[in-house]
N, C-alpha and C positions, 0 to 999 in steps of 0.2 A: 809360564814357564813349557816350552817347544819338549817334548817328550818325543825319544827316539831310541831304538834298540839299534846295536850292533854285533857283527857277529866276528869271531879273529878265528882264522883258521892256521895251524903253525902243525907241521908234517915233518916230521922226522923218518929218514928212509935210509935203510941199510941193505945194502943187497946180500944176499945169502941164498945162494945157490943150492940145491937139493934134486934128489932124482925126482920124475915125474910121478906122481902119487896123488891120489884123493886128499882134496884140502879138507884138513881138521881144524876147528878154533874150537878153546874152550875158556871159559870165565868161571872163577868162583872167589867166595870170600871166606876167608877164614879168620876168624877174629877181627883184626882191625885191617888187615890185607887183603886187597882185591889181588888179583892174577888175572892175568891174560892170556892166554898161548895160541902161538899158530906152529903147528907143528910141521906142517910142509917146509915153512922158511926158519924153524928153530929160534924162532924168536918169543920170549919171554916176558912181559912188562909187569911189574909189582909195584901197585899204587897205596898208599895208606890215607883215605879219606881222614882220618882224625887227628893227623898233623899238617894242616895246610891244603890238602887234597894233591900232594906230591908224589910223583914219579920218584922212586929212588932207585929201582932198577929197571935195567933194558938191554939183556941178556940175547946173543945172536949167538948160534954156534957154542954157546957155552962160555962166550966171554962177555962181561958186563962191559957196556959202552959209555957208563955215566959214571959221575964222579961221586963217590958215596964215601966220605970219611967214617963213616960209625959200623958197629959192633952190631947191632942193632936198634929195632926201630926205638926202644926205650931208650936208649944212651943219644937217640936223636932228640927225644922229645925234653932231655934233662937239660941239653944245652945245643938248641937247635942253632941251625947257619944254614944258608943257602947251598944247594948243593940238588945233584939230580935233575927235576925238572919242576920246579916250583910255579905257582901260580902268583904273583905279584900285582897287589893293586891295595887300594882302587887307581896307583897309580905307578907307574914302572921309571926305573931311573931314577939317577938325584934330581931332586930341585935345587933352584937357584935360592930358594929361603924358607923359612917356616912358614910357609904360606902358598896358595896354590892361587889361581885367577879363572873364572868360568864366564862365559857372557859379560864381560868387563867387570865382574865384582871380583877383590881380593876375600879369600877366604882363611883367616888367619887359624892354626894347630893351636889347640889348648895342651899347650908341655905337661901339665899339671895331671890328665890324665895316664899320663906313661904311655899309651901304646903310638907316640911316636916317638921314634929315640933319634938320638945324632942333632950336630951342630946345623949340617945340612939333610935332612931327611930323605931316604933312598928305599923306594922300591915297595912301599905303602905297609901296612901293618896285616897284611891278612895269611902273610906264606906260611903262619905255624899256627893259624886258628883251628881249632876242634867243633866248629860251628857245622864244618858240610855233614850233608844229610847224605849217604847214597838211596837214588830213588830208582835203580835199575842195575840191575848186572847179568847181561845175556849172552849168548852166543847163538847163530846159528851157520849156514854153510859157505857164509860167505866173510863174516868177521867174527869177533869178540869184541862188546865193549860194556863199560859203567858211565853210568849216568850221574853225577850228583850235583846238590843244588846249594846254594849260601842263600839266607835270607838276610842280605842285609840291613834292610829297613829294619827289624825287629832289635836290634840293636844301640840301645840312647850313644853308647859312649862311640861307636863308629860314626851316628848320624851326626854327632857333634860337630866331629871330623871332616866329616862329606857329607853335606847334608844333602844328599841326591837319593832320594828312594827307590832301592831296585831289590832285584833279586837276580843271581850270579848261577847259570848251569855251565858245567862242563862235560863232556865226553869223550873220554879216552876210548878211543876205537883202534883194535889193530887187524890191520887188515893187508894180506900180502908182504908180510915183514914189514909194512909202514905203521908206524906209531902216528896218529893222527889226536890233534885236539881241540877239539870243535868247542869255543868258548861263547856264549849268548850271557848278554846283561841286560836284563829286562825292566822297565821302570814300572812300579807298583804304586 
């Protein structure tokens, strides 16, 4: 089987004007939450790697621009649903059946495992996983970022549903008021 890596870049841009001043970026981890901040553009991004590596808040000039119907991360953990900026995988969108096709072969889901739900599966089964590992939280004079990885191949229940060994790396980078989400899927 031919192995390949791919990169997906999602950019969210919000224009936020501010007086000319020195650019300042910060990144910090406080418990489960990673916060990236761009003070010049008055933009703050909050991510919770332990619940699907989801971006749950992005504020620009004090206004949150994301849908987040929860009062806390604990409430989200208790009854998760898609909101914020989630990572959906190993597939996105709705499938036509309880199976998928790759390289001309049909792969049927084992519905008894419980990680694929619904009559017609949608958005994979990784959107709320607690298996993300934060590998870097940094800031410099140009941006603030956090990089996390998910070692898919180490989870037998996941490999049974999607039998392609890989590691996923996501970098959330805040630069000039723009959040960039860089996703790498690396064969292992």
